[in-house]
PDB file with one MODEL, atoms N, CA, C and O in Angstrom:
MODEL        1
ATOM      1  N   UNK A   1       6.832  -7.782  -7.928  1.00  0.00           N
ATOM      2  CA  UNK A   1       6.357  -6.941  -6.855  1.00  0.00           C
ATOM      3  C   UNK A   1       7.509  -6.725  -5.883  1.00  0.00           C
ATOM      4  O   UNK A   1       8.310  -7.633  -5.662  1.00  0.00           O
ATOM      5  N   UNK A   2       7.598  -5.554  -5.310  1.00  0.00           N
ATOM      6  CA  UNK A   2       8.714  -5.194  -4.448  1.00  0.00           C
ATOM      7  C   UNK A   2       8.813  -6.081  -3.219  1.00  0.00           C
ATOM      8  O   UNK A   2       9.922  -6.442  -2.824  1.00  0.00           O
ATOM      9  N   UNK A   3       7.709  -6.443  -2.608  1.00  0.00           N
ATOM     10  CA  UNK A   3       7.754  -7.278  -1.405  1.00  0.00           C
ATOM     11  C   UNK A   3       8.238  -8.684  -1.739  1.00  0.00           C
ATOM     12  O   UNK A   3       8.980  -9.286  -0.963  1.00  0.00           O
ATOM     13  N   UNK A   4       7.823  -9.208  -2.890  1.00  0.00           N
ATOM     14  CA  UNK A   4       8.301 -10.529  -3.314  1.00  0.00           C
ATOM     15  C   UNK A   4       9.800 -10.498  -3.553  1.00  0.00           C
ATOM     16  O   UNK A   4      10.508 -11.435  -3.184  1.00  0.00           O
ATOM     17  N   UNK A   5      10.289  -9.434  -4.166  1.00  0.00           N
ATOM     18  CA  UNK A   5      11.717  -9.317  -4.441  1.00  0.00           C
ATOM     19  C   UNK A   5      12.516  -9.259  -3.139  1.00  0.00           C
ATOM     20  O   UNK A   5      13.574  -9.878  -3.032  1.00  0.00           O
ATOM     21  N   UNK A   6      12.019  -8.526  -2.165  1.00  0.00           N
ATOM     22  CA  UNK A   6      12.719  -8.448  -0.880  1.00  0.00           C
ATOM     23  C   UNK A   6      12.671  -9.780  -0.135  1.00  0.00           C
ATOM     24  O   UNK A   6      13.642 -10.164   0.517  1.00  0.00           O
ATOM     25  N   UNK A   7      11.555 -10.475  -0.228  1.00  0.00           N
ATOM     26  CA  UNK A   7      11.433 -11.776   0.428  1.00  0.00           C
ATOM     27  C   UNK A   7      12.299 -12.832  -0.244  1.00  0.00           C
ATOM     28  O   UNK A   7      12.768 -13.759   0.416  1.00  0.00           O
ATOM     29  N   UNK A   8      12.514 -12.703  -1.547  1.00  0.00           N
ATOM     30  CA  UNK A   8      13.273 -13.707  -2.306  1.00  0.00           C
ATOM     31  C   UNK A   8      14.782 -13.466  -2.295  1.00  0.00           C
ATOM     32  O   UNK A   8      15.550 -14.385  -2.579  1.00  0.00           O
ATOM     33  N   UNK A   9      15.216 -12.261  -1.974  1.00  0.00           N
ATOM     34  CA  UNK A   9      16.648 -11.977  -2.008  1.00  0.00           C
ATOM     35  C   UNK A   9      17.370 -12.793  -0.925  1.00  0.00           C
ATOM     36  O   UNK A   9      16.777 -13.153   0.091  1.00  0.00           O
ATOM     37  N   UNK A  10      18.644 -13.074  -1.156  1.00  0.00           N
ATOM     38  CA  UNK A  10      19.404 -13.941  -0.247  1.00  0.00           C
ATOM     39  C   UNK A  10      20.563 -13.230   0.448  1.00  0.00           C
ATOM     40  O   UNK A  10      21.305 -13.860   1.202  1.00  0.00           O
ATOM     41  N   UNK A  11      20.728 -11.946   0.212  1.00  0.00           N
ATOM     42  CA  UNK A  11      21.829 -11.210   0.830  1.00  0.00           C
ATOM     43  C   UNK A  11      21.562 -10.847   2.290  1.00  0.00           C
ATOM     44  O   UNK A  11      22.497 -10.705   3.077  1.00  0.00           O
ATOM     45  N   UNK A  12      20.292 -10.698   2.648  1.00  0.00           N
ATOM     46  CA  UNK A  12      19.921 -10.306   4.014  1.00  0.00           C
ATOM     47  C   UNK A  12      18.757 -11.182   4.468  1.00  0.00           C
ATOM     48  O   UNK A  12      17.606 -10.936   4.105  1.00  0.00           O
ATOM     49  N   UNK A  13      19.062 -12.205   5.262  1.00  0.00           N
ATOM     50  CA  UNK A  13      18.052 -13.168   5.697  1.00  0.00           C
ATOM     51  C   UNK A  13      16.986 -12.529   6.583  1.00  0.00           C
ATOM     52  O   UNK A  13      15.815 -12.901   6.507  1.00  0.00           O
ATOM     53  N   UNK A  14      17.375 -11.585   7.408  1.00  0.00           N
ATOM     54  CA  UNK A  14      16.414 -10.913   8.289  1.00  0.00           C
ATOM     55  C   UNK A  14      15.410 -10.118   7.460  1.00  0.00           C
ATOM     56  O   UNK A  14      14.211 -10.144   7.735  1.00  0.00           O
ATOM     57  N   UNK A  15      15.902  -9.418   6.452  1.00  0.00           N
ATOM     58  CA  UNK A  15      15.026  -8.647   5.570  1.00  0.00           C
ATOM     59  C   UNK A  15      14.072  -9.576   4.824  1.00  0.00           C
ATOM     60  O   UNK A  15      12.881  -9.289   4.710  1.00  0.00           O
ATOM     61  N   UNK A  16      14.594 -10.678   4.323  1.00  0.00           N
ATOM     62  CA  UNK A  16      13.761 -11.652   3.615  1.00  0.00           C
ATOM     63  C   UNK A  16      12.674 -12.197   4.534  1.00  0.00           C
ATOM     64  O   UNK A  16      11.521 -12.334   4.125  1.00  0.00           O
ATOM     65  N   UNK A  17      13.037 -12.504   5.763  1.00  0.00           N
ATOM     66  CA  UNK A  17      12.071 -13.035   6.730  1.00  0.00           C
ATOM     67  C   UNK A  17      11.011 -11.992   7.079  1.00  0.00           C
ATOM     68  O   UNK A  17       9.842 -12.333   7.264  1.00  0.00           O
ATOM     69  N   UNK A  18      11.409 -10.735   7.167  1.00  0.00           N
ATOM     70  CA  UNK A  18      10.474  -9.660   7.495  1.00  0.00           C
ATOM     71  C   UNK A  18       9.453  -9.447   6.380  1.00  0.00           C
ATOM     72  O   UNK A  18       8.286  -9.174   6.661  1.00  0.00           O
ATOM     73  N   UNK A  19       9.872  -9.567   5.126  1.00  0.00           N
ATOM     74  CA  UNK A  19       8.986  -9.275   4.008  1.00  0.00           C
ATOM     75  C   UNK A  19       8.236 -10.478   3.463  1.00  0.00           C
ATOM     76  O   UNK A  19       7.331 -10.307   2.647  1.00  0.00           O
ATOM     77  N   UNK A  20       8.577 -11.676   3.881  1.00  0.00           N
ATOM     78  CA  UNK A  20       7.882 -12.874   3.394  1.00  0.00           C
ATOM     79  C   UNK A  20       6.384 -12.840   3.698  1.00  0.00           C
ATOM     80  O   UNK A  20       5.592 -13.088   2.789  1.00  0.00           O
ATOM     81  N   UNK A  21       5.952 -12.545   4.934  1.00  0.00           N
ATOM     82  CA  UNK A  21       4.504 -12.500   5.180  1.00  0.00           C
ATOM     83  C   UNK A  21       3.804 -11.355   4.454  1.00  0.00           C
ATOM     84  O   UNK A  21       2.634 -11.477   4.089  1.00  0.00           O
ATOM     85  N   UNK A  22       4.502 -10.255   4.243  1.00  0.00           N
ATOM     86  CA  UNK A  22       3.924  -9.123   3.522  1.00  0.00           C
ATOM     87  C   UNK A  22       3.714  -9.497   2.059  1.00  0.00           C
ATOM     88  O   UNK A  22       2.668  -9.203   1.480  1.00  0.00           O
ATOM     89  N   UNK A  23       4.710 -10.146   1.467  1.00  0.00           N
ATOM     90  CA  UNK A  23       4.590 -10.587   0.077  1.00  0.00           C
ATOM     91  C   UNK A  23       3.433 -11.570  -0.068  1.00  0.00           C
ATOM     92  O   UNK A  23       2.682 -11.511  -1.042  1.00  0.00           O
ATOM     93  N   UNK A  24       3.292 -12.460   0.886  1.00  0.00           N
ATOM     94  CA  UNK A  24       2.202 -13.440   0.843  1.00  0.00           C
ATOM     95  C   UNK A  24       0.840 -12.752   0.926  1.00  0.00           C
ATOM     96  O   UNK A  24      -0.075 -13.085   0.174  1.00  0.00           O
ATOM     97  N   UNK A  25       0.712 -11.798   1.841  1.00  0.00           N
ATOM     98  CA  UNK A  25      -0.567 -11.076   1.999  1.00  0.00           C
ATOM     99  C   UNK A  25      -0.888 -10.248   0.753  1.00  0.00           C
ATOM    100  O   UNK A  25      -2.042 -10.170   0.333  1.00  0.00           O
ATOM    101  N   UNK A  26       0.136  -9.636   0.170  1.00  0.00           N
ATOM    102  CA  UNK A  26      -0.093  -8.839  -1.036  1.00  0.00           C
ATOM    103  C   UNK A  26      -0.518  -9.726  -2.197  1.00  0.00           C
ATOM    104  O   UNK A  26      -1.411  -9.363  -2.963  1.00  0.00           O
ATOM    105  N   UNK A  27       0.112 -10.880  -2.331  1.00  0.00           N
ATOM    106  CA  UNK A  27      -0.240 -11.794  -3.422  1.00  0.00           C
ATOM    107  C   UNK A  27      -1.647 -12.342  -3.251  1.00  0.00           C
ATOM    108  O   UNK A  27      -2.393 -12.457  -4.223  1.00  0.00           O
ATOM    109  N   UNK A  28      -2.014 -12.682  -2.020  1.00  0.00           N
ATOM    110  CA  UNK A  28      -3.342 -13.272  -1.797  1.00  0.00           C
ATOM    111  C   UNK A  28      -4.465 -12.239  -1.865  1.00  0.00           C
ATOM    112  O   UNK A  28      -5.630 -12.603  -2.029  1.00  0.00           O
ATOM    113  N   UNK A  29      -4.127 -10.955  -1.740  1.00  0.00           N
ATOM    114  CA  UNK A  29      -5.137  -9.888  -1.786  1.00  0.00           C
ATOM    115  C   UNK A  29      -5.018  -9.025  -3.036  1.00  0.00           C
ATOM    116  O   UNK A  29      -5.596  -7.940  -3.092  1.00  0.00           O
ATOM    117  N   UNK A  30      -4.283  -9.490  -4.032  1.00  0.00           N
ATOM    118  CA  UNK A  30      -4.019  -8.680  -5.220  1.00  0.00           C
ATOM    119  C   UNK A  30      -5.299  -8.202  -5.898  1.00  0.00           C
ATOM    120  O   UNK A  30      -5.405  -7.022  -6.232  1.00  0.00           O
ATOM    121  N   UNK A  31      -6.259  -9.073  -6.106  1.00  0.00           N
ATOM    122  CA  UNK A  31      -7.496  -8.678  -6.797  1.00  0.00           C
ATOM    123  C   UNK A  31      -8.253  -7.611  -6.023  1.00  0.00           C
ATOM    124  O   UNK A  31      -8.773  -6.667  -6.618  1.00  0.00           O
ATOM    125  N   UNK A  32      -8.321  -7.748  -4.715  1.00  0.00           N
ATOM    126  CA  UNK A  32      -9.036  -6.773  -3.878  1.00  0.00           C
ATOM    127  C   UNK A  32      -8.342  -5.416  -3.947  1.00  0.00           C
ATOM    128  O   UNK A  32      -8.996  -4.386  -4.107  1.00  0.00           O
ATOM    129  N   UNK A  33      -7.017  -5.421  -3.824  1.00  0.00           N
ATOM    130  CA  UNK A  33      -6.250  -4.165  -3.858  1.00  0.00           C
ATOM    131  C   UNK A  33      -6.410  -3.478  -5.208  1.00  0.00           C
ATOM    132  O   UNK A  33      -6.644  -2.271  -5.263  1.00  0.00           O
ATOM    133  N   UNK A  34      -6.287  -4.233  -6.295  1.00  0.00           N
ATOM    134  CA  UNK A  34      -6.426  -3.648  -7.631  1.00  0.00           C
ATOM    135  C   UNK A  34      -7.817  -3.045  -7.805  1.00  0.00           C
ATOM    136  O   UNK A  34      -7.955  -1.962  -8.372  1.00  0.00           O
ATOM    137  N   UNK A  35      -8.841  -3.732  -7.324  1.00  0.00           N
ATOM    138  CA  UNK A  35     -10.208  -3.205  -7.424  1.00  0.00           C
ATOM    139  C   UNK A  35     -10.340  -1.912  -6.626  1.00  0.00           C
ATOM    140  O   UNK A  35     -10.904  -0.937  -7.121  1.00  0.00           O
ATOM    141  N   UNK A  36      -9.832  -1.894  -5.408  1.00  0.00           N
ATOM    142  CA  UNK A  36      -9.918  -0.689  -4.581  1.00  0.00           C
ATOM    143  C   UNK A  36      -9.181   0.485  -5.235  1.00  0.00           C
ATOM    144  O   UNK A  36      -9.672   1.614  -5.218  1.00  0.00           O
ATOM    145  N   UNK A  37      -8.022   0.223  -5.801  1.00  0.00           N
ATOM    146  CA  UNK A  37      -7.267   1.290  -6.467  1.00  0.00           C
ATOM    147  C   UNK A  37      -7.971   1.755  -7.739  1.00  0.00           C
ATOM    148  O   UNK A  37      -8.023   2.953  -8.016  1.00  0.00           O
ATOM    149  N   UNK A  38      -8.508   0.820  -8.508  1.00  0.00           N
ATOM    150  CA  UNK A  38      -9.244   1.198  -9.716  1.00  0.00           C
ATOM    151  C   UNK A  38     -10.502   1.991  -9.389  1.00  0.00           C
ATOM    152  O   UNK A  38     -10.837   2.940 -10.098  1.00  0.00           O
ATOM    153  N   UNK A  39     -11.196   1.614  -8.331  1.00  0.00           N
ATOM    154  CA  UNK A  39     -12.411   2.330  -7.929  1.00  0.00           C
ATOM    155  C   UNK A  39     -12.113   3.767  -7.501  1.00  0.00           C
ATOM    156  O   UNK A  39     -12.997   4.622  -7.548  1.00  0.00           O
ATOM    157  N   UNK A  40     -10.887   4.034  -7.088  1.00  0.00           N
ATOM    158  CA  UNK A  40     -10.512   5.375  -6.638  1.00  0.00           C
ATOM    159  C   UNK A  40     -10.105   6.286  -7.790  1.00  0.00           C
ATOM    160  O   UNK A  40      -9.958   7.493  -7.596  1.00  0.00           O
ATOM    161  N   UNK A  41      -9.921   5.736  -8.976  1.00  0.00           N
ATOM    162  CA  UNK A  41      -9.494   6.538 -10.122  1.00  0.00           C
ATOM    163  C   UNK A  41     -10.575   7.550 -10.519  1.00  0.00           C
ATOM    164  O   UNK A  41     -11.751   7.206 -10.644  1.00  0.00           O
ATOM    165  N   UNK A  42     -10.161   8.778 -10.710  1.00  0.00           N
ATOM    166  CA  UNK A  42     -11.069   9.822 -11.166  1.00  0.00           C
ATOM    167  C   UNK A  42     -11.961  10.411 -10.094  1.00  0.00           C
ATOM    168  O   UNK A  42     -12.808  11.253 -10.393  1.00  0.00           O
ATOM    169  N   UNK A  43     -11.792   9.994  -8.865  1.00  0.00           N
ATOM    170  CA  UNK A  43     -12.613  10.514  -7.767  1.00  0.00           C
ATOM    171  C   UNK A  43     -12.068  11.877  -7.350  1.00  0.00           C
ATOM    172  O   UNK A  43     -10.874  12.024  -7.091  1.00  0.00           O
ATOM    173  N   UNK A  44     -12.943  12.861  -7.289  1.00  0.00           N
ATOM    174  CA  UNK A  44     -12.547  14.183  -6.821  1.00  0.00           C
ATOM    175  C   UNK A  44     -12.512  14.173  -5.304  1.00  0.00           C
ATOM    176  O   UNK A  44     -13.293  13.479  -4.653  1.00  0.00           O
ATOM    177  N   UNK A  45     -11.607  14.943  -4.761  1.00  0.00           N
ATOM    178  CA  UNK A  45     -11.496  14.999  -3.309  1.00  0.00           C
ATOM    179  C   UNK A  45     -11.001  16.341  -2.837  1.00  0.00           C
ATOM    180  O   UNK A  45     -10.461  17.130  -3.614  1.00  0.00           O
ATOM    181  N   UNK A  46     -11.185  16.590  -1.586  1.00  0.00           N
ATOM    182  CA  UNK A  46     -10.779  17.839  -0.951  1.00  0.00           C
ATOM    183  C   UNK A  46      -9.478  17.596  -0.189  1.00  0.00           C
ATOM    184  O   UNK A  46      -9.377  16.662   0.606  1.00  0.00           O
ATOM    185  N   UNK A  47      -8.486  18.446  -0.442  1.00  0.00           N
ATOM    186  CA  UNK A  47      -7.207  18.344   0.247  1.00  0.00           C
ATOM    187  C   UNK A  47      -7.075  19.333   1.401  1.00  0.00           C
ATOM    188  O   UNK A  47      -6.137  19.244   2.194  1.00  0.00           O
ATOM    189  N   UNK A  48      -8.010  20.272   1.495  1.00  0.00           N
ATOM    190  CA  UNK A  48      -7.954  21.250   2.573  1.00  0.00           C
ATOM    191  C   UNK A  48      -7.058  22.438   2.268  1.00  0.00           C
ATOM    192  O   UNK A  48      -6.755  23.231   3.160  1.00  0.00           O
ATOM    193  N   UNK A  49      -6.637  22.569   1.035  1.00  0.00           N
ATOM    194  CA  UNK A  49      -5.801  23.703   0.644  1.00  0.00           C
ATOM    195  C   UNK A  49      -4.759  23.282  -0.367  1.00  0.00           C
ATOM    196  O   UNK A  49      -4.362  22.118  -0.418  1.00  0.00           O
ATOM    197  N   UNK A  50      -4.314  24.241  -1.178  1.00  0.00           N
ATOM    198  CA  UNK A  50      -3.353  23.946  -2.230  1.00  0.00           C
ATOM    199  C   UNK A  50      -1.919  24.012  -1.706  1.00  0.00           C
ATOM    200  O   UNK A  50      -1.130  23.101  -1.958  1.00  0.00           O
ATOM    201  N   UNK A  51      -1.575  25.069  -0.987  1.00  0.00           N
ATOM    202  CA  UNK A  51      -0.206  25.254  -0.514  1.00  0.00           C
ATOM    203  C   UNK A  51       0.054  24.567   0.815  1.00  0.00           C
ATOM    204  O   UNK A  51       1.198  24.229   1.117  1.00  0.00           O
ATOM    205  N   UNK A  52      -0.970  24.354   1.606  1.00  0.00           N
ATOM    206  CA  UNK A  52      -0.814  23.691   2.900  1.00  0.00           C
ATOM    207  C   UNK A  52      -1.966  22.696   3.082  1.00  0.00           C
ATOM    208  O   UNK A  52      -2.881  22.943   3.869  1.00  0.00           O
ATOM    209  N   UNK A  53      -1.923  21.578   2.359  1.00  0.00           N
ATOM    210  CA  UNK A  53      -3.024  20.614   2.437  1.00  0.00           C
ATOM    211  C   UNK A  53      -3.104  19.960   3.818  1.00  0.00           C
ATOM    212  O   UNK A  53      -2.110  19.837   4.533  1.00  0.00           O
ATOM    213  N   UNK A  54      -4.300  19.555   4.158  1.00  0.00           N
ATOM    214  CA  UNK A  54      -4.548  18.872   5.422  1.00  0.00           C
ATOM    215  C   UNK A  54      -3.999  17.442   5.319  1.00  0.00           C
ATOM    216  O   UNK A  54      -4.313  16.725   4.370  1.00  0.00           O
ATOM    217  N   UNK A  55      -3.193  17.036   6.279  1.00  0.00           N
ATOM    218  CA  UNK A  55      -2.557  15.719   6.232  1.00  0.00           C
ATOM    219  C   UNK A  55      -3.565  14.579   6.208  1.00  0.00           C
ATOM    220  O   UNK A  55      -3.389  13.627   5.448  1.00  0.00           O
ATOM    221  N   UNK A  56      -4.606  14.648   7.011  1.00  0.00           N
ATOM    222  CA  UNK A  56      -5.596  13.569   7.075  1.00  0.00           C
ATOM    223  C   UNK A  56      -6.381  13.456   5.774  1.00  0.00           C
ATOM    224  O   UNK A  56      -6.612  12.351   5.282  1.00  0.00           O
ATOM    225  N   UNK A  57      -6.788  14.588   5.217  1.00  0.00           N
ATOM    226  CA  UNK A  57      -7.526  14.571   3.957  1.00  0.00           C
ATOM    227  C   UNK A  57      -6.651  14.061   2.818  1.00  0.00           C
ATOM    228  O   UNK A  57      -7.102  13.276   1.984  1.00  0.00           O
ATOM    229  N   UNK A  58      -5.411  14.508   2.787  1.00  0.00           N
ATOM    230  CA  UNK A  58      -4.481  14.081   1.742  1.00  0.00           C
ATOM    231  C   UNK A  58      -4.195  12.590   1.849  1.00  0.00           C
ATOM    232  O   UNK A  58      -4.170  11.886   0.840  1.00  0.00           O
ATOM    233  N   UNK A  59      -3.983  12.116   3.047  1.00  0.00           N
ATOM    234  CA  UNK A  59      -3.714  10.695   3.264  1.00  0.00           C
ATOM    235  C   UNK A  59      -4.883   9.832   2.804  1.00  0.00           C
ATOM    236  O   UNK A  59      -4.681   8.784   2.190  1.00  0.00           O
ATOM    237  N   UNK A  60      -6.084  10.262   3.096  1.00  0.00           N
ATOM    238  CA  UNK A  60      -7.270   9.503   2.686  1.00  0.00           C
ATOM    239  C   UNK A  60      -7.366   9.399   1.168  1.00  0.00           C
ATOM    240  O   UNK A  60      -7.767   8.362   0.639  1.00  0.00           O
ATOM    241  N   UNK A  61      -6.999  10.472   0.465  1.00  0.00           N
ATOM    242  CA  UNK A  61      -7.050  10.461  -0.997  1.00  0.00           C
ATOM    243  C   UNK A  61      -5.871   9.712  -1.614  1.00  0.00           C
ATOM    244  O   UNK A  61      -6.021   9.065  -2.651  1.00  0.00           O
ATOM    245  N   UNK A  62      -4.724   9.795  -0.996  1.00  0.00           N
ATOM    246  CA  UNK A  62      -3.523   9.190  -1.560  1.00  0.00           C
ATOM    247  C   UNK A  62      -3.367   7.717  -1.197  1.00  0.00           C
ATOM    248  O   UNK A  62      -2.554   7.009  -1.793  1.00  0.00           O
ATOM    249  N   UNK A  63      -4.146   7.255  -0.218  1.00  0.00           N
ATOM    250  CA  UNK A  63      -4.090   5.853   0.199  1.00  0.00           C
ATOM    251  C   UNK A  63      -5.502   5.263   0.146  1.00  0.00           C
ATOM    252  O   UNK A  63      -6.078   4.960   1.191  1.00  0.00           O
ATOM    253  N   UNK A  64      -6.063   5.095  -1.047  1.00  0.00           N
ATOM    254  CA  UNK A  64      -7.469   4.713  -1.165  1.00  0.00           C
ATOM    255  C   UNK A  64      -7.769   3.234  -0.929  1.00  0.00           C
ATOM    256  O   UNK A  64      -8.940   2.863  -0.853  1.00  0.00           O
ATOM    257  N   UNK A  65      -6.763   2.387  -0.812  1.00  0.00           N
ATOM    258  CA  UNK A  65      -7.005   0.958  -0.618  1.00  0.00           C
ATOM    259  C   UNK A  65      -6.810   0.586   0.853  1.00  0.00           C
ATOM    260  O   UNK A  65      -5.681   0.542   1.342  1.00  0.00           O
ATOM    261  N   UNK A  66      -7.891   0.325   1.539  1.00  0.00           N
ATOM    262  CA  UNK A  66      -7.810  -0.075   2.949  1.00  0.00           C
ATOM    263  C   UNK A  66      -7.037  -1.380   3.102  1.00  0.00           C
ATOM    264  O   UNK A  66      -6.301  -1.561   4.072  1.00  0.00           O
ATOM    265  N   UNK A  67      -7.204  -2.274   2.158  1.00  0.00           N
ATOM    266  CA  UNK A  67      -6.509  -3.566   2.213  1.00  0.00           C
ATOM    267  C   UNK A  67      -5.011  -3.374   2.083  1.00  0.00           C
ATOM    268  O   UNK A  67      -4.249  -3.927   2.875  1.00  0.00           O
ATOM    269  N   UNK A  68      -4.574  -2.602   1.098  1.00  0.00           N
ATOM    270  CA  UNK A  68      -3.153  -2.335   0.906  1.00  0.00           C
ATOM    271  C   UNK A  68      -2.574  -1.569   2.089  1.00  0.00           C
ATOM    272  O   UNK A  68      -1.461  -1.850   2.532  1.00  0.00           O
ATOM    273  N   UNK A  69      -3.325  -0.608   2.597  1.00  0.00           N
ATOM    274  CA  UNK A  69      -2.858   0.169   3.754  1.00  0.00           C
ATOM    275  C   UNK A  69      -2.602  -0.742   4.948  1.00  0.00           C
ATOM    276  O   UNK A  69      -1.592  -0.589   5.635  1.00  0.00           O
ATOM    277  N   UNK A  70      -3.500  -1.683   5.202  1.00  0.00           N
ATOM    278  CA  UNK A  70      -3.341  -2.597   6.335  1.00  0.00           C
ATOM    279  C   UNK A  70      -2.101  -3.463   6.163  1.00  0.00           C
ATOM    280  O   UNK A  70      -1.401  -3.743   7.137  1.00  0.00           O
ATOM    281  N   UNK A  71      -1.824  -3.889   4.939  1.00  0.00           N
ATOM    282  CA  UNK A  71      -0.643  -4.712   4.676  1.00  0.00           C
ATOM    283  C   UNK A  71       0.619  -3.878   4.843  1.00  0.00           C
ATOM    284  O   UNK A  71       1.565  -4.321   5.494  1.00  0.00           O
ATOM    285  N   UNK A  72       0.650  -2.685   4.270  1.00  0.00           N
ATOM    286  CA  UNK A  72       1.828  -1.820   4.362  1.00  0.00           C
ATOM    287  C   UNK A  72       2.095  -1.411   5.804  1.00  0.00           C
ATOM    288  O   UNK A  72       3.251  -1.313   6.216  1.00  0.00           O
ATOM    289  N   UNK A  73       1.051  -1.177   6.565  1.00  0.00           N
ATOM    290  CA  UNK A  73       1.221  -0.761   7.944  1.00  0.00           C
ATOM    291  C   UNK A  73       1.835  -1.849   8.825  1.00  0.00           C
ATOM    292  O   UNK A  73       2.224  -1.574   9.961  1.00  0.00           O
ATOM    293  N   UNK A  74       1.928  -3.074   8.319  1.00  0.00           N
ATOM    294  CA  UNK A  74       2.584  -4.159   9.054  1.00  0.00           C
ATOM    295  C   UNK A  74       4.096  -3.970   9.090  1.00  0.00           C
ATOM    296  O   UNK A  74       4.769  -4.521   9.961  1.00  0.00           O
ATOM    297  N   UNK A  75       4.633  -3.199   8.153  1.00  0.00           N
ATOM    298  CA  UNK A  75       6.080  -3.019   8.045  1.00  0.00           C
ATOM    299  C   UNK A  75       6.585  -2.201   9.202  1.00  0.00           C
ATOM    300  O   UNK A  75       7.783  -1.937   9.294  1.00  0.00           O
TER     301      UNK A  75
ENDMDL
END
């Protein structure tokens, strides 16, 4: 996982320290995140337009895991 790799690297201690809690949260919530992502598969949604989609609608469809979103938003 990308967060684990960043937390484990030794070239940049600040980067490793920043990503260690994120890697831990992702590992401890892996089953929940996978379920949320799997549940979103095949769901039809409205983007608000083809050439100029609505940002809020697109974000809701492209980020279907509330758990993962909360972890990523910590960065």
